[in-house]
C-alpha positions, 0 to 999 in steps of 0.5 A: 514519468514519461511526458511526450509533447505531441501536437495534434494537427494544427493544435499545440500540445497540452491543450494550450490554444494556438497562437494566431493573429486572432487568438492569443494563448490562454484565451487572451483576446485578439492582438491590440496595442494594449494586449501585445505585452500580455500576449508576449508574457503568456508566450514566455510562460508557455515556453517556460512551462514546456521547457520544464516539462521537457526537463522533467521527462527523461526520454525513453532512449536514455543512455546507460548513465541516465538510466542508472541515475534514474533507477537509483533516484527512484529506489533510494530517493537521492542521487547516487555517488559518483562511484555508485553511478559508475558501478551501476552504469557498468552493470547496464553496459556490460550485461544485455537488456534487462539483466543489466538494468536488474543488476543496477537496481539491485545495487540501488536497493543496498542504499540506506535511504531505500529503507529509511526514506522510500520504503518507510514513506510507502509503508507509514500510510498503511498504519493509520486511519488517515493514511498519512505519511506524517504519522509516527514510525511504529512496529507495523512499519518496522516489521514491513521494512525488516521483512523487505530487507531480509527477503522474508516471504511477504505473503507471511505479512498478515499471519506470521509470529514476526516482529522487528525491533530496533537495536540501538542504545538508549531506547525503551523496550518494545511494548504492546501498550505504547510506541515509545521504542519506535518513536524514540528510534525515529527521533534519534535518526536510527539507520533502519537498514542496519538497526532492525532486528527480527524477533517474534511477537510472542517473545517481545509482547507475550502474545500466544503464538496462535494469536499472532497475525503478522502486522495485524497484531502489532501495536501500530495496527491494533491501536489504529484499527482494533480500537473501539468500533466493531473490528470492521475497521481492521477488515476494511483497512486490510483490504485497502492496504493489502488488496488495493480495494475499498469496500465500495469496489467489493460490494456484492449483494448476491451473497447470503445475509445470514451472517450479518450482525445485529447492529446493522439495521435491515431498514435504515431510515425505514427503507429496507431497499437501502439495506438490500441494495447498499448495506448488504453489499458490504456486510455479506462478505465483510461480517463473516470474515471480520469474525476472525477478530472476535477475540481481539480488542484494543483497550483505550483505558490500558492502551494495549491489545487485549486477546481473550481466547474463547471469549467474544469481545463485547463490541461484537454484540453492541446495538443488538436491538437494531435487528435482534434477529441478526447474527450473534457472533459465537466464536472467531470462526470465519468464512470467505463468501467472496470465493464465489460471485463477482469477487472470485476474480480476486484470485483466491489461493489454495487456502481452505476459505474458512477457519478460526482466528486472525492468523488463518484469515491473514493466510487467506488474504495473502494467498490471493492473486490480488494481494500479490498484484496490490503489492506490485501496484504500490511499488510501481506507483512508488518507483515509476511515480504512476499507476500502471495504466497503459497497456504496456504498464499493465502487462509489465505489472502482471508479469512482475506479479506472477514472478512475485508469487513464486517467492514473495520477495518484495525487494526483487519487485522494487528491482524489477519495477525500476528496471521496467521504467529506467527512462520513463 
């Protein structure tokens, strides 16, 4: 993270008050015999703080060895060995410009800790409602990590019949009714960079292939986002995790209200304006798309994902008396009404914009430009330790997003992002 310590006229850096005869640092009153010791203590503290900041920041003109070390630490999460550092430094010095930095970054993504630590810590918060990294390893996270390792196109994340299991001795079989397989693998310290094995949910879990929808239909996601409620949680957390937007930033009151379900009151608290100006802004877009999940439920009695083709889950009809004239869900057909209006800026792709079931809806989401931009933003935050906020960062992220859309290789995104901030 680049931190330039720059003065502003007569003012010292970082908002520290100037040291004058009348005013000491940090708001300490003017010098007296009694305050000289306090002033000296504050001066030392300020100097130490500035020194630490200088140590944290590697200058933009970092030499090749410093760049190589920074790239490795950001991707692998640990310092490189002497041999790896030498190889990466040679990559940078022997190839001009970005080519050398990309070669060094590719070396870093070979590290087991890239998969076991950095990538795992990035993904685990996607798998739970609290969005915490302190959650058990699960099939959702394993599938993401495996797809990245194997260069599987990431735009299939929300639609493919895919699952990664762990090939290690002593593990219980993967199951759609518990997380024991993955929890035990984590407890055993299994190396994810070598132990993950690709399979399908239809083979391992017995789901119909047509019902599989990438990580959406994993045990990890379904137990977190299909349980109880109305299945709107799956929609919302998919937006957060894979579109980098929560509902507040997606509100659009200009869309029709005819597909909003019966459980949403049109006069909350007796005031219809609350519905028109607030509730409708989310539900006009969300309800027609969350209908894609109408045949799914996570049964907390049996602790398993339930899929009922042709039969809408009862949760879609709860609280029907809140507004009996509201929409009654007949099937799992969905429609993306955000293709028009303000949310058209999300850059919807060549998919039809409507369909049936979670699989086609996942293709709709992953086909958008915002899906690609969101993945790049998350990698940028992980690798560069900041969101792309400066114009240089924004331009860099936009360029990487365009490149990502050509093949959806997320491992390459890590390499490109690391090459873009090797000394910042």
